[in-house]
Every structure is written in structure tokens, then in C-alpha cells.
N, C-alpha and C positions, 0 to 999 in steps of 0.2 A: 225453370218451371213454366208451364204454359199459363196463359191468363186464367183467372178464376172462372171465367164464363165458359171455357172450353169443355169442362166436365161438370157433371152434377155431383159435387163432392158430398152434399148432404145426403142424397139418395144412395150414393155408393157407400158412404160410411154407415148409413142405416143398415144396408144389406150386409156389410162386413161385420158389424156388431151382431146382427141376427145370426149370421153364420158362425160366429165365434162362441156363442152361448151354447153350452152343452145341453143335452136333453135332460140329464139328471141333476143332481145337486151340484152347486158350484159356488165359488166365492167371487163376487163381482170384481174386487180389486185384482185378483189373480187373472181373471179373464181379460180385464183391461190391460194389464201389464203384458200379457202374452200377445194380445192384439197389437199393441204399440210396437213390440219387438218385431212381430211378423211384418207389419206395415213399413217399419224402418228398413227392413231387408228387401221386401218384395214390391212395395208401392209407396215410396216416400212422398211422391207427389200428392197422393190421396191424403195422407196424414197431414202434410203441410197445408194443402188447400182447405181441408176441413177445419184445421185449427185456425187458419186465417179468417175464415168465415165465422167461426164460432167464438173467436177471441172475446168479443164484448160480453157474450152470455157467460162464458167460462170465468172471465175476470169478475163479473158481477157476483157470481156464486162465491168466488174466492174472497171478495170484499165482504160479503154477507157472513160467510163462515168465520172470517177473522173477527168481525164484530161480535158474533155469537160466542166465539172462543174466549174473547176478553171478558164478556159478561159471565160466561160459565166459570172461568178461572176466578173471577172476583167472588162468585157465589160459593164455590166449592173449596178453593185452595186454602182459605184461612177463615177462622171465626171472626166475627165483627171486631172484637177487641184487638185482634192481631193485625188488622188493617192499619190502624194508627201506628202501632209499633213498627210494622214492616215499612210503612211509608217513611217514618223518621229515620230508620237505619238505612233505607234505600236511597234517601234523598241526596246523599253525597256521591253516590255512584251511578245513579240511573234515573229513569223517568218515573217519578212518583205517580203520575197519572195512570200508569199501567196497573197499579194496585188499588186505585180508587174506584169505589162503586159509582161515583158520579161520572166517571169516564166511560162506563158501560153504555152501549147504544141499544136502542129499540126501534123497531119499525113503528111509526106513529100515525100512519094514515094509509088510505087505499092506494096511494101512489108509491108506496114502499119507501117513503122518506125515512131516513135514519136520523135519530137525534140522541145526543148524550142525555143521561139521566139528569144532569145538572140543569139542562135547558128545556126539560119537558114541561108542558103546560098541563092543566087539569084535563083538558080534552085529550091530550096525548095519553095521559095515564088511563083514562076511560077506554080509549081505543085499545091500548095494550091489554087491559083487563078483559075486554070483550074477546080479544083474540085467544087469551088463555082459557076463558070460559068455553069458547067454541071448541078449542082443541081438547079440552077436558071432556066435554059432552061427546064429541066424536070418539075419543079414546075409550070412554066407558061403553059406548054402543059397540065398538069394535071388539072390546074385551068380552062383552056379553055374547056376541056372535060366536067368537072362538070357543067360549065355554060351552055354548049350545052344540056346536059342531062336535067338540070332544065328547060330550055326553052321548050324542047320537052314534058316533063311530066306534066307541069302545076300543077294542084291540085291533081294529082294522085301519086302513088308510082311507082318506076321503073318497078317492076314486072308486073304491069298492062299495061304498054305501050310497053315494050321490052321483047323479049325472051333473054335468056342469050347469044345466038349467036349474036343477033342484037346488044346487049349492047357491047360485045367484038369487033364486027366489027366497031361500032362507035368509041370505045376507040382507036382502032388501027389506024383508019382513022384520027382522030383528033390529036393524039399524034405522028403520023408518026413513029410508031414502028412496028416491024416485026410481023409475023403471030402467034407467040407464046406469045407475050406480054400480060400481064394482069395488071389491075389497081393496083397500090400500095396501101397498107393499111395505113391509117393514124395511127400515134403512139398513 
């Protein structure tokens, strides 16, 4: 492989991703898998160089998702009483912390510091609460926007009823966001 500075892997990958996204409906994971397969065959240097440059960002996302996954599992997988029972039966074979709500992690400040529940302070809890409140507020506004759009379009599609500018104007009006705000994409 040539040195990382010989090519602009970021720009080239941005273009490769853009080119891989079809004009109609698609599933992101399928497009990504197909792009990886194509790059492994046609341009492994681009794939390798881009991954080399993006590794810290990708791994940060993996670490965050792992933490979120543990928290989600603790919240959904078993009712509260079952945690103690599962922990007792699990203690001889595995890591009891994986079942413990105290082992779950939250982002506790603007620097994205992650901390286990057992070590969170009152300020940490207030920060987490404010993040949930803000997410709930935004989600309610987004839901109101999509209900309003559905009411306006009836049996048509959005592009038949609104121009892009009208759509954005309605979005900004309903969600009470600034002139540069655009709708969030669902995951």
C-alpha cells in the first residue's frame, strides 16, 4: 500500500459511498456490504487507507454502541427481580457485572465521558436527565412534523405536494428550529 498521504482516501470514499447509494429505496447495511465487497475486489487500497484513517472514529462508535448495548440489555432483558436471581446463578460461570444495572454506562458530560451507574454523581444524573429531556423534546417535535406532513399529503407522496423549500419551511416552523435546520434521518 502506498503511504496514507498519496491519496485523499476520505474524499475518494465519500464519492464511492455517494456513487453506491441508489436513487430509490435502499437498506444502508446492504449498500455498505456491497460497497465493501466491490472495494475489496476493485480498490482494496482505498478501503484499507480509509479504514486506517477512520479507525479511531469507527472504534469510538463501536465502544459507545457496546456501552449502549449493555445498558439496553440490562433495561430490557430481564425484570428487576430477575437481575438478582440471574446474577446469583450466573456468578459461578461468568461475569456478574454484565447483568448488573450498576455496570451500565452513560455519557455524563459535554466531553462525552462515560461512567458506570455505580460511580455517577448527582451532576452526572442531572446531565443524563437533561439529555433525555432534550431528546424527548426533539422527538416530539419531529413526530408533530411528520403527522402534519401526513395530513397535508393524504394519498400522495411528499414530492407531489411540496417543493423541497416548502418542506423545509414547514419542518422549521413545526420543530421551531433555525433557518439551517433539516430533518433528522431515522436510524
